[in-house]
N, C-alpha and C positions, 0 to 999 in steps of 0.2 A: 039880470047880469043889465050893464048900461050899454044903452044905444047911443051911437057919436063918439065914444072914446077909442083914445088907441091907446095898446101897451106892448110893449116890447117883453118876448118871451125866449127862454132857451129852450129845444127840444132834444134830448136826450135819446135817439133813437136805439142803442146798443145797449141794454140793462142788463144783461147777461141773465134775466128772469127769464124762465117760462111762462108764465102770465100776463106779464107786463110787457106790451111791444114797446112801449114810450111812455118815458116821464117828462111832464111840461112846468117848467118853472117859469113864474112872470116874476117881473124884476122891477123893482122899484123905480119911481122915476128920476130919484136923484143920482142914477148911478152913471153919470155922463165921463169920466173920469178915471173908469176901471175897465182894464182889459177883457177884452173877449175871454183869453186864457184863463185870466183868473176867475171870469166866472162857470165858465165849465168846469174846472176843478173843483170849485166849491159847490157846485149842482152834484157833481161826483162822491164826492165826500157825506152830503146830506146822504145821499142814495145808499154809501156803505155804512154810515152809523144806524140808517134805518132798515137794513136787509140780514138777517139771521137766517142763513137754512134757507132762504130763497122767499121766507115770510117777512111780513112787517112785523115786527117786535115793538112795541112798548112798555111793555113790563120790566120789572128791575132783572138782571140777570140771576142774580143769587137768590131766586124766590127760595129755594130747598132750604138755605143757609137761613131765611128770614122766619120759615117755617118751624126747623128746628128751637131757632131763638125762643120764639111765642111759647112752643110748648112747655122751655125748658122755664121763664118766668112762670109760666101758668102752675109749675109744680112747684115750685119754690115758696109763690106766694101759698100757697095749699099746705106745704108743710109749714111755713112761718105761722100761718093763721090757727092748723093745729096745735103749733108748741106752745102760740100765746093760750089759746083755749085751754088746754093741760096744765099750764104755769096760773091761768085766774082759778080753774078748779081747786085746783092743792093750794092755793091760798086761800081760798072762801073755806075748803075743808078744815084749815090748820087755825082760824080764826072762830069756826063753829057753824059757820050760817049755812 
């Protein structure tokens, strides 16, 4: 922490969360022409976008779809690899190797 510096902050006391009493937002130095209501609205938007079901959530919302896609691609790759191996085996059988 720096000593001898002064920072402006917004404190959101009513977070609507049973775990957190308040949220603190440290403001940038160059915000002299921004209205207080805009800052509070932006802080509330940040809180809303980062709280899902009362918990902070950083993972993608469609993780289930991502797992299904990964499984699909795995099996498709295995199928194509198997078909290529069978094709190579049949080709080698025909030429007598």
